[in-house]
C-alpha positions in Angstrom: 0.0 0.0 0.0 1.2 3.5 -0.8 1.0 5.8 2.2 0.4 9.5 1.7 3.0 12.0 2.8 0.6 13.4 5.4 0.0 10.0 6.9 3.8 9.3 7.1 4.3 12.6 8.9 1.9 11.7 11.8 3.7 10.1 14.8 2.5 7.0 16.5 0.2 7.6 19.5 2.4 7.4 22.6 -0.8 6.5 24.6 -1.6 3.5 22.4 2.0 2.4 22.5 2.0 2.5 26.3 -1.3 0.6 26.4 0.3 -2.2 24.3 3.4 -2.3 26.4 1.4 -2.5 29.6 -0.7 -5.3 28.2 2.4 -7.3 27.2 3.9 -6.9 30.6 0.8 -8.0 32.3 0.6 -11.1 30.1 4.1 -11.9 31.5 2.7 -11.8 35.0 4.5 -8.6 35.9 2.8 -6.1 38.3 2.0 -3.0 36.3 0.7 0.4 37.3 -0.4 1.8 34.0 -0.7 5.6 33.7 -1.0 5.7 29.9 -4.7 5.9 28.9 -6.9 8.4 30.8 -9.4 5.8 32.0 -11.0 6.4 35.4 -12.1 3.4 37.3 -15.6 4.7 38.2 -18.5 2.5 37.3 -20.7 3.4 34.3 -24.1 4.6 35.5 -26.6 1.7 35.4 -29.2 4.0 33.6 -26.8 4.4 30.7 -26.3 0.6 30.4 -30.0 -0.2 30.6 -30.9 2.5 28.1 -28.3 1.3 25.7 -29.5 -2.3 26.1 -33.1 -1.2 25.5 -32.1 0.5 22.2 -30.5 -2.8 21.0 -33.3 -5.0 22.1 -35.9 -2.7 20.4 -33.7 -2.5 17.2 -33.6 1.3 17.6 -30.2 1.6 15.8 -31.0 3.6 12.7 -29.5 6.8 11.4 -30.0 9.9 13.6 -29.3 13.6 12.9 -25.5 14.0 12.4 -25.3 16.8 14.9 -27.2 14.8 17.6 -30.8 13.9 18.4 -32.9 16.7 19.8 -33.4 15.2 23.2 -29.6 14.8 23.7 -28.9 18.3 22.5 -31.5 19.6 25.0 -29.7 17.7 27.8 -26.4 19.2 26.7 -27.9 22.7 26.7 -29.3 22.1 30.2 -25.9 20.9 31.3 -24.2 23.9 29.8 -26.5 26.3 31.6 -26.0 24.5 34.9 -22.3 24.1 34.7 -21.2 27.0 32.6 -23.8 29.6 33.3 -24.4 30.1 29.6 -27.6 29.5 27.5 -26.7 28.2 24.1 -29.0 27.6 21.1 -29.3 24.1 19.6 -27.4 25.2 16.5 -24.3 25.9 18.7 -24.2 22.3 20.0 -22.7 19.5 18.0 -22.6 15.9 19.2 -19.7 13.7 18.1 -18.6 10.1 18.7 -16.0 11.3 21.2 -14.2 14.4 22.5 -11.1 13.5 20.5 -13.2 13.6 17.3 -14.7 16.9 18.5 -11.3 18.5 18.9 -10.3 17.3 15.4 -13.5 18.5 13.9 -12.9 22.0 15.4 -9.4 22.1 14.0 -10.6 20.9 10.6 -13.3 23.6 10.6 -11.1 26.6 11.5 -7.6 26.0 10.3 -6.1 26.8 6.9 -2.7 25.3 5.8 0.2 26.7 7.9 -2.1 28.3 10.5 -0.5 28.0 14.0 -2.1 26.5 17.1 -0.5 27.2 20.4 -0.4 24.2 22.8 0.8 24.9 26.4 2.9 22.0 27.8 2.5 19.6 29.3 -0.3 18.6 26.9 -2.3 15.6 25.8 -0.2 13.8 23.2 -2.8 13.8 20.4 -3.1 17.6 20.1 0.0 18.3 17.9 -0.7 15.4 15.6 -4.3 16.4 15.1 -3.2 19.9 14.1 -0.7 18.5 11.6 -3.5 16.2 10.2 -5.3 19.4 8.9 -2.1 21.0 7.7 -1.8 23.3 10.6 1.4 24.0 12.6 1.5 23.1 16.3 3.5 25.4 18.5 4.2 23.9 21.9 4.9 26.3 24.7 6.5 25.1 28.0 6.5 27.4 31.1 9.8 29.2 31.3 9.8 28.6 35.1 9.8 24.8 34.6 6.4 24.4 36.2 3.2 22.7 35.0 0.9 25.7 35.0 1.0 27.8 31.8 2.0 31.5 32.0 0.5 34.2 29.8 3.9 35.8 29.2 5.2 32.6 27.6 2.1 32.2 25.5 2.1 35.8 24.3 5.7 35.5 23.2 4.7 32.5 21.0 1.8 34.3 19.3 2.5 35.3 15.7 0.4 36.7 12.8 -0.3 33.0 11.9 -1.8 32.1 15.2 -5.3 30.9 14.7 -6.1 29.1 18.0 -4.9 28.1 21.5 -5.8 24.8 23.1 -6.1 24.5 26.9 -6.9 21.4 28.9 -7.8 21.9 32.5 -7.7 19.9 34.7 -4.7 19.0 32.7 -3.8 15.6 31.1 -1.1 14.6 32.0 -0.1 16.8 34.9 -3.4 17.0 36.8 -3.0 20.7 37.3 -6.1 22.8 37.4 -5.5 26.2 35.8 -6.2 29.2 38.0 -9.2 31.5 37.6 -6.9 34.4 36.9 -5.1 32.6 34.1 -8.4 31.5 32.5 -9.8 35.0 32.7 -6.6 36.5 31.2 -6.4 34.0 28.3 -10.1 34.5 27.4 -9.7 38.3 27.3 -6.5 38.0 25.3 -8.0 35.6 22.7 -11.1 37.7 22.2 -9.1 40.9 21.9 -6.8 39.3 19.4 -9.4 37.4 17.5 -7.8 34.0 18.3 -10.0 30.9 19.0 -9.7 29.5 22.5 -10.4 25.7 22.4 -11.0 24.5 25.9 -10.9 20.7 26.4 -13.0 20.3 29.5 -13.2 16.5 29.5 -11.9 16.4 33.1 -13.7 19.6 34.4 -15.6 17.7 37.1 -12.9 15.4 38.2 -11.8 17.9 40.9 -11.7 17.4 44.6 -11.5 19.1 48.0 -14.5 21.3 47.2 -12.8 23.0 44.3 -14.3 23.9 40.9 -12.6 24.2 37.6 -12.8 27.8 36.2 -15.0 28.2 33.2 -13.8 30.0 30.1 -17.4 30.9 29.3 -17.8 32.5 32.7 -14.9 34.9 31.9 -16.3 35.9 28.5 -18.6 38.9 28.4 -19.5 38.3 24.8 -22.6 36.6 23.3 -22.0 32.9 22.4 -22.0 33.7 18.7 -19.5 36.5 19.1 -17.2 34.8 21.6 -14.0 33.1 20.5 -14.4 30.3 23.1 -15.1 26.8 21.8 -15.9 24.3 24.6 -15.3 20.5 24.2 -16.7 18.1 26.8 -17.8 14.5 26.9 -19.1 11.6 28.9 -16.1 9.2 28.9 -14.2 10.4 31.9 -16.9 11.8 34.3 -19.2 8.8 33.8 -16.7 6.1 33.3 -18.0 5.5 29.7 -14.7 5.3 27.8 -15.8 2.4 25.7 -19.1 4.0 24.7 -19.5 6.0 21.4 -22.5 8.3 20.9 -24.2 7.6 17.5 
């Protein structure tokens, strides 16, 4: 098979490689603490299991609207109001088969070839490769102080005329750091002032403890949803322990 130049340029997923290495070590009987895949051990809600089973039993497995069935979109809108304090219309909600696909779809929709996307480090390993898959240019930015929390000064130095978007992931995979309210407010204001998209991967936004709450980018934007530069990605896999489920 002849593989395209683009396909050859995409690196192997480190997460999948670690998954396979952990599997092989376990098969040898070795004790393994695997920190590769982000897979919480919480139980899948029984209501989700029973509802899925009922759909299969009833044969209710036909095509649905590509942006999500109306009842699901209503639930997402309600969730957004309750957790982000922002009312969004149905046309601003798109359901995908997973948060990873949602991030890719956003990048596919907004990037032109050679557009730059700033990715604060440490970052989820798939971000740079997804940017490259749509002919964008990933620009990784590590905090100059050697810490795990991004700093606006470092990000601002990395911004160029080609910068189209910034991706933030808080609570962060892999560090576990939750970005501060001050940082989130500052980066929202910066992106909206500069016309840069801020993609917030909020897949872990409720996996916080000790009474803390992850700051919301929406809460720090004074603009209407249609005028804001904030794009929020969220999903069911981590919070509800449904990593093996795909939404059709």
